[in-house]
MIVO-81385 format. One line per 2 residues: number of its first residue (from 0); their letters; for each residue x, y, z of C-alpha. Coordinates in Angstrom, 2 decimals. Each point is the difference from the previous one (the first is absolute). Layout:
N
NUM> a> X,Y,Z ~ ...
REM end
This chain:
87
0> ms> -0.03,0.03,-0.10 ~ 3.02,2.42,0.00
2> sp> 0.35,0.48,-3.54 ~ 1.50,3.49,-1.11
4> rf> -3.57,0.81,-1.58 ~ -1.71,-0.81,3.42
6> et> 2.55,1.97,2.03 ~ -0.34,2.98,-2.53
8> fl> -3.67,-0.13,0.49 ~ 0.02,-0.04,3.73
10> ar> 2.67,2.84,0.34 ~ -2.12,1.94,-2.32
12> ly> -3.13,-0.64,2.06 ~ 1.71,1.18,3.13
14> ad> 1.67,3.02,-1.39 ~ -2.21,1.34,-2.89
16> ra> -3.16,1.41,1.42 ~ -1.87,0.34,-3.25
18> fr> 0.76,-3.47,-0.94 ~ -1.06,-1.19,3.53
20> el> -3.36,1.84,-0.34 ~ -0.52,-1.63,-3.47
22> fl> 0.79,-3.36,1.49 ~ -2.41,0.60,2.85
24> ea> -2.78,0.85,-2.60 ~ 0.77,-2.72,-2.55
26> pe> 2.39,-2.87,1.65 ~ -0.54,-2.37,-2.79
28> qc> 0.61,2.47,-2.83 ~ 3.47,1.01,1.73
30> an> 0.88,-3.63,0.23 ~ -0.67,-0.58,-3.65
32> em> 1.70,2.92,-1.19 ~ 3.19,-0.92,2.13
34> rl> -0.20,-3.52,-1.70 ~ 0.05,-1.82,3.43
36> dd> -0.25,-3.69,-0.09 ~ -2.95,-1.90,1.95
38> he> 1.86,-0.29,3.11 ~ 1.18,3.47,0.24
40> rr> -3.48,1.18,-1.13 ~ -1.55,-1.87,2.98
42> av> 2.36,1.40,2.39 ~ -0.67,3.58,-1.15
44> ld> -3.63,-0.44,0.06 ~ 0.04,-1.30,3.67
46> id> 2.18,2.96,0.99 ~ -1.03,1.63,3.25
48> ka> -1.20,3.31,-1.23 ~ 0.03,1.75,3.33
50> gl> 3.51,-1.33,0.62 ~ 1.13,1.25,-3.60
52> lm> -1.32,3.47,0.88 ~ 1.82,0.16,3.50
54> aa> 3.22,-1.40,-1.41 ~ -0.08,2.38,-3.05
56> rs> -0.67,3.06,2.35 ~ 2.83,-1.02,2.23
58> ye> 2.47,-0.25,-2.91 ~ -1.25,3.24,-1.45
60> lk> 0.71,1.81,3.32 ~ 3.41,-1.63,0.20
62> rv> 0.80,1.31,-3.38 ~ -1.09,3.49,0.71
64> gr> 1.96,-0.03,3.41 ~ 3.17,-0.93,-1.83
66> rs> -0.42,2.78,-2.45 ~ -0.77,2.59,2.70
68> rp> 2.68,-0.95,2.69 ~ 3.30,1.82,-0.54
70> gr> 3.06,-2.06,-0.61 ~ 1.71,-1.92,2.84
72> fa> 2.78,2.73,0.53 ~ -1.97,3.16,-0.90
74> iw> -0.36,0.85,3.63 ~ 3.85,0.09,0.22
76> rw> 0.37,2.18,-2.92 ~ -2.26,2.40,1.77
78> ll> 1.96,0.11,3.16 ~ 3.36,0.53,-1.80
80> pk> 0.96,3.72,-0.51 ~ -0.78,1.74,-3.05
82> ra> 3.50,-0.08,-1.39 ~ 0.28,-3.67,0.61
84> rg> -3.25,-0.51,-1.82 ~ 1.37,1.95,-3.16
86> v> -2.51,2.87,0.46
REM end
């Protein structure tokens, strides 16, 4: 069940909000478009939708947090005198 196509489908499902919304509206259509085999299709159609939404939201918050958090050493640059920072 861990074909590259299936893994791509799952990654897109968790990371792409528009794709996830389309999947929630028409799961069989999404499975057909991604050409999942019967075993993968059954797994996708049986997915816990509440868990999917909760996990996707959690991953989204982590991605946003990483982008907004300053670099690891940014605080040290701020503490250095201006001439040491090159300002």
